[in-house]
C-alpha positions as CSV (number, residue, x, y, z in Angstrom):
1,M,113.3,139.9,113.1
2,G,110.0,138.8,114.7
3,E,108.0,140.6,112.1
4,F,110.1,139.1,109.3
5,Q,109.5,135.6,110.7
6,H,105.8,136.3,110.9
7,D,105.8,137.3,107.2
8,I,107.7,134.1,106.3
9,I,105.2,131.9,108.1
10,A,102.3,133.7,106.6
11,A,103.9,133.2,103.1
12,A,104.4,129.5,104.0
13,I,100.7,129.1,104.9
14,D,99.7,130.9,101.7
15,Y,102.0,128.6,99.7
16,L,100.5,125.4,101.3
17,A,97.0,126.6,100.7
18,A,97.7,127.2,97.0
19,Q,99.1,123.7,96.4
20,P,96.9,121.4,94.2
21,A,95.4,118.3,95.8
22,G,97.9,115.4,96.4
23,S,101.0,117.5,95.9
24,M,101.8,119.0,99.3
25,P,105.5,119.4,100.0
26,D,107.2,117.5,102.8
27,L,108.9,119.4,105.7
28,D,112.3,119.3,104.1
29,A,111.1,120.9,100.9
30,L,108.9,123.4,102.6
31,A,111.8,124.5,104.9
32,A,114.3,124.7,102.1
33,R,111.9,126.9,100.1
34,F,111.9,129.5,102.8
35,G,115.6,129.2,103.6
36,Y,115.5,127.3,106.9
37,E,116.8,124.1,108.4
38,P,113.8,121.6,108.8
39,T,113.9,121.3,112.6
40,H,114.2,125.0,113.2
41,F,111.5,125.8,110.6
42,Q,109.1,123.3,112.3
43,K,109.7,124.9,115.7
44,L,109.2,128.4,114.3
45,F,106.1,127.4,112.4
46,K,104.6,125.7,115.5
47,E,105.4,128.7,117.7
48,R,103.6,131.1,115.3
49,V,100.7,128.9,114.1
50,G,100.1,126.6,117.1
51,I,100.4,123.4,115.0
52,S,103.1,121.7,112.9
53,P,103.3,122.1,109.1
54,K,102.3,118.4,108.8
55,R,99.1,119.1,110.9
56,M,98.4,122.1,108.7
57,V,98.6,120.0,105.6
58,Q,96.3,117.4,107.1
59,Y,93.8,120.2,108.0
60,L,93.9,121.6,104.5
61,Q,93.3,118.1,103.0
62,Y,90.4,117.6,105.5
63,K,88.9,120.9,104.5
64,R,89.1,120.1,100.8
65,A,87.5,116.8,101.3
66,R,84.7,118.3,103.3
67,D,84.2,121.0,100.7
68,F,84.0,118.4,97.9
69,L,81.4,116.5,99.9
70,L,79.3,119.6,100.6
71,E,79.4,120.4,96.9
72,G,77.7,117.1,96.2
73,Y,80.6,114.9,95.2
74,P,80.3,111.2,96.1
75,T,82.6,110.2,98.9
76,L,84.8,108.2,96.5
77,E,85.2,111.2,94.3
78,A,86.1,113.3,97.3
79,A,88.8,110.8,98.1
80,Y,90.2,111.0,94.6
81,Q,90.2,114.8,94.5
82,T,92.0,115.2,97.8
83,G,94.7,112.7,97.3
84,L,94.6,111.5,100.9
85,S,97.0,108.6,101.0
86,G,100.3,107.6,102.7
87,N,102.4,109.8,100.4
88,G,99.8,111.6,98.4
89,R,99.8,108.5,96.1
90,L,97.1,106.0,95.2
91,H,97.6,102.3,94.8
92,D,96.8,102.4,91.1
93,L,100.0,104.4,90.3
94,F,102.1,101.5,91.2
95,V,100.4,98.6,89.5
96,T,99.6,97.6,85.9
97,V,96.4,95.6,85.4
98,E,96.3,92.9,82.8
99,S,92.7,91.7,82.3
100,A,92.0,88.1,81.1
101,T,89.7,87.7,78.1
102,P,86.2,86.5,78.8
103,G,87.2,83.1,77.2
104,M,90.0,82.7,79.8
105,V,87.5,83.4,82.6
106,Q,85.1,80.8,81.3
107,R,87.8,78.2,81.1
108,R,88.3,78.7,84.9
109,G,92.0,78.5,84.8
110,E,92.5,75.7,82.3
111,G,96.0,76.0,81.0
112,M,97.1,78.4,83.7
113,K,100.2,77.7,85.7
114,I,100.2,79.4,89.1
115,S,103.3,79.6,91.3
116,C,102.3,80.2,94.9
117,G,104.1,80.9,98.2
118,Y,103.4,81.8,101.8
119,H,105.0,85.0,103.2
120,S,104.9,86.8,106.5
121,S,103.5,90.3,106.8
122,P,102.6,92.7,109.6
123,L,99.0,91.5,109.2
124,G,99.6,87.8,109.4
125,D,100.9,85.2,106.9
126,I,99.7,85.7,103.3
127,L,99.5,83.4,100.3
128,I,100.4,84.9,96.9
129,G,99.7,83.3,93.6
130,K,101.5,84.4,90.5
131,T,101.3,83.6,86.8
132,D,103.7,84.5,84.0
133,V,101.6,87.6,83.5
134,G,101.5,88.8,87.1
135,V,100.1,88.4,90.6
136,C,96.7,86.7,90.4
137,W,96.0,86.0,94.1
138,L,96.6,87.3,97.6
139,G,94.8,85.7,100.6
140,F,95.4,85.5,104.4
141,V,96.1,82.5,106.5
142,V,93.1,82.1,108.9
143,D,93.5,80.5,112.3
144,E,97.0,79.3,111.3
145,D,95.4,77.1,108.7
146,R,97.3,77.5,105.4
147,S,94.8,75.4,103.5
148,I,92.0,78.1,103.8
149,P,93.5,80.7,101.4
150,F,94.8,77.9,99.1
151,K,91.4,76.3,98.8
152,E,89.9,79.7,98.0
153,M,92.5,80.2,95.3
154,Q,91.6,76.8,93.9
155,R,87.9,77.8,94.0
156,H,88.7,80.7,91.7
157,W,90.7,78.6,89.2
158,P,89.8,74.9,89.7
159,K,91.4,73.8,86.5
160,A,94.8,75.6,87.0
161,Q,98.1,73.9,87.8
162,Y,99.6,74.9,91.1
163,M,103.3,74.8,92.1
164,E,104.5,75.9,95.5
165,D,107.6,78.1,94.8
166,I,108.2,80.8,97.4
167,S,111.2,82.2,95.4
168,A,108.8,82.9,92.5
169,T,106.5,85.0,94.7
170,Q,109.0,86.6,97.1
171,H,109.6,89.8,95.0
172,A,105.9,90.3,94.5
173,A,105.3,89.9,98.3
174,D,108.0,92.6,98.9
175,Q,106.4,94.9,96.3
176,I,102.9,94.5,97.7
177,L,104.0,95.3,101.2
178,R,105.9,98.4,100.0
179,I,103.0,99.6,98.0
180,W,100.6,99.1,101.0
181,Q,103.0,101.0,103.2
182,G,103.1,103.9,100.8
183,K,106.6,103.1,99.5
184,G,105.8,102.0,95.9
185,D,108.3,102.5,93.1
186,L,106.9,104.1,89.9
187,A,109.9,102.8,88.0
188,H,109.0,99.2,88.9
189,K,105.3,98.7,88.8
190,L,103.7,95.5,90.0
191,K,101.8,93.6,87.3
192,L,98.4,92.0,88.2
193,D,96.8,89.2,86.3
194,L,93.1,89.7,86.9
195,H,90.4,87.3,85.9
196,G,86.8,88.5,86.1
197,T,83.8,89.8,84.3
198,N,84.0,93.3,82.8
199,F,82.0,94.7,85.7
200,Q,84.2,93.0,88.3
201,I,87.3,94.4,86.6
202,Q,85.7,97.9,86.7
203,V,85.0,97.5,90.4
204,W,88.5,96.3,91.2
205,R,90.0,99.2,89.3
206,A,87.9,101.6,91.3
207,L,89.1,100.0,94.6
208,L,92.7,100.6,93.5
209,K,92.0,104.3,93.6
210,I,90.7,104.5,97.1
211,P,93.5,106.3,99.1
212,T,95.1,104.8,102.2
213,G,93.2,105.9,105.3
214,A,89.9,106.4,103.4
215,T,86.8,104.3,103.6
216,V,83.8,104.4,101.2
217,S,80.5,102.6,101.0
218,Y,79.3,100.1,98.3
219,Q,76.9,102.8,97.1
220,D,79.9,105.2,96.7
221,V,81.6,102.8,94.4
222,A,78.4,102.2,92.4
223,D,78.0,106.0,92.1
224,A,81.6,106.3,90.9
225,L,81.0,103.7,88.2
226,E,77.8,105.6,87.2
227,A,75.7,102.6,88.1
228,P,73.8,103.9,91.2
229,T,71.4,101.0,91.3
230,A,74.2,98.4,91.3
231,S,75.4,98.6,94.9
232,R,74.5,95.0,95.6
233,A,76.4,93.9,92.4
234,V,79.3,96.0,93.6
235,G,79.2,94.1,96.9
236,T,79.4,90.8,95.1
237,A,82.3,92.0,93.0
238,V,84.1,93.3,96.1
239,G,83.7,90.0,97.8
240,Y,85.1,88.2,94.8
241,N,88.3,90.3,94.8
242,P,91.2,87.9,94.3
243,I,94.0,90.1,95.4
244,S,93.2,91.2,99.0
245,L,95.1,94.1,100.6
246,L,96.6,95.5,97.4
247,I,93.1,95.8,95.8
248,P,91.8,97.3,99.0
249,C,88.3,95.7,99.4
250,H,88.8,96.2,103.1
251,R,88.2,100.0,102.6
252,V,84.6,99.4,101.4
253,I,82.3,99.4,104.4
254,Q,78.5,99.5,104.9
255,K,76.9,103.0,104.6
256,S,76.0,102.8,108.3
257,G,79.7,102.5,109.1
258,I,79.6,98.9,110.1
259,V,82.8,97.0,109.3
260,E,81.9,93.5,108.3
261,N,81.7,91.1,105.4
262,Y,85.4,90.4,104.9
263,M,86.5,87.1,103.6
264,W,89.4,87.0,106.0
265,G,87.5,88.0,109.1
266,S,86.0,91.3,110.4
267,A,88.7,91.5,113.1
268,R,91.5,91.5,110.5
269,K,89.6,94.1,108.4
270,K,89.4,96.4,111.5
271,I,93.1,95.9,112.2
272,I,94.1,96.8,108.6
273,L,91.9,99.9,108.6
274,G,93.3,100.9,112.0
275,L,96.9,100.6,110.9
276,E,96.1,102.6,107.7
277,A,94.4,105.3,109.6
278,E,97.1,105.6,112.3
279,N,99.0,108.4,110.6
280,I,96.0,109.9,108.9
281,P,93.7,111.3,111.5
282,H,91.2,112.8,109.0
283,R,89.8,109.9,107.1
284,I,87.2,110.5,104.4
285,E,84.0,109.2,105.8
286,S,80.7,110.7,104.9
287,S,79.4,110.2,108.4
288,R,82.1,112.5,109.8
289,L,82.6,115.0,107.0
290,A,79.1,115.7,105.6
291,V,78.1,117.9,108.5
């Protein structure tokens, strides 16, 4: 019986190692494949291997990320290739981006009607703005001052009409938090109404692909956009991101690893990154993996 169990665990490891990036099975699926109840299979696996199946999956993801980096992939591309996110999913799977025309951007919100509402979140109160097209704004309340995110929203669209209507933004708030927590629903994607230059839209789309638990540099984003000399322009576009948290500008840090330059405060940025990394011990960071 012991030899049979050894063969089963060896087969399970081979099966995990053969899985494509981002499609690792969960414990229930893995146990069922080899004819075991999940709790018993986990105990058996840990006895034979020394670590749990989940830890084995994390190790395999880490190794793949490291291999991509050593082969010369930019950090952002390594993140894409390994699928390191809450549920092996990226934010961009759960959202549909509607980009405003250049003319609409130039009019600075003229003719736009924005419903807005304040909502609680694990990271503090947030202000969400929404048009008939989709979510156009998410900002954080700073120092309990609700006027700060509202004034920033007005700065983006000074000619828009604003109506406070929490019922109009409640569903979007719920969706955003589910997506951030890795519980997005592919059948009900969240629509975004983005207003920016073509380059800004490209940068924001790139940010949507950064997996939960990963951090990249401004240079990494520039390289991914095939604009290696545009890291400063990338930084400006990141700073102008109108939909914080969901378009994860907080995952872009300085190449040195310093976590600063966040509109809603460096402390909040560190808290968000800490919460995202809590269940993902092997984050993709060039300073840790390219060794």
